[in-house]
C-alpha positions in Angstrom: 19.8 -16.2 -59.6 21.6 -16.7 -62.9 23.1 -20.0 -63.9 26.7 -20.7 -62.8 27.5 -21.5 -66.4 25.4 -20.6 -69.4 26.5 -21.7 -72.9 24.5 -20.6 -76.0 25.1 -21.8 -79.5 28.8 -22.4 -78.9 30.8 -23.2 -82.0 34.5 -23.7 -82.6 36.0 -24.1 -86.0 39.6 -24.9 -86.9 39.9 -24.0 -90.5 37.3 -26.2 -92.3 36.9 -28.6 -89.3 34.1 -27.9 -86.9 35.1 -29.2 -83.5 32.0 -27.9 -81.6 28.8 -27.1 -83.4 26.1 -25.0 -81.7 26.2 -26.5 -78.2 23.9 -24.9 -75.6 23.4 -25.8 -71.9 23.2 -24.3 -68.5 24.6 -25.5 -65.1 22.7 -24.2 -62.1 24.4 -22.9 -59.0 25.2 -25.8 -56.6 24.7 -28.6 -59.2 27.2 -30.9 -60.9 27.5 -31.5 -64.6 29.4 -33.9 -66.9 30.3 -33.8 -70.6 30.1 -37.2 -72.1 30.9 -38.3 -75.7 33.2 -40.4 -77.8 36.7 -39.5 -79.0 36.6 -36.3 -81.1 33.2 -35.2 -79.8 34.4 -31.8 -78.8 34.6 -32.2 -75.0 38.1 -30.9 -74.5 37.5 -28.0 -76.9 34.3 -27.1 -75.1 36.0 -27.1 -71.7 38.9 -25.0 -73.2 36.3 -22.4 -74.3 34.6 -22.4 -70.9 38.0 -21.8 -69.2 38.9 -19.0 -71.7 41.9 -20.8 -73.1 40.2 -20.9 -76.6 38.0 -18.3 -78.1 34.8 -19.6 -79.7 34.2 -19.0 -83.4 30.6 -18.0 -82.5 28.1 -18.3 -79.6 28.4 -17.1 -76.0 29.7 -18.3 -72.6 28.8 -16.8 -69.3 30.4 -17.9 -66.0 28.9 -16.5 -62.8 27.1 -13.9 -64.8 30.3 -12.6 -66.6 30.8 -12.7 -70.3 33.8 -14.9 -71.0 34.5 -13.3 -74.3 34.7 -9.8 -72.9 36.2 -10.6 -69.5 37.9 -14.0 -69.7 41.0 -12.8 -67.8 39.0 -11.3 -64.9 36.7 -14.4 -64.6 
């Protein structure tokens, strides 16, 4: 069974500022996960990309086996 959430080399840049730099992780079906970090660590930006609110500059996000970049409205 694929992971519920799979993130590979996720990066988000706003101009010359890199908010998220190459983050990778997986959350297995039925498990709980938390994003921890200080102010400005990229937690909100990462969640926004997982939800499809922001498009990543590079990398990939899959939620329940669906590619968020290609099918973010359907997911």
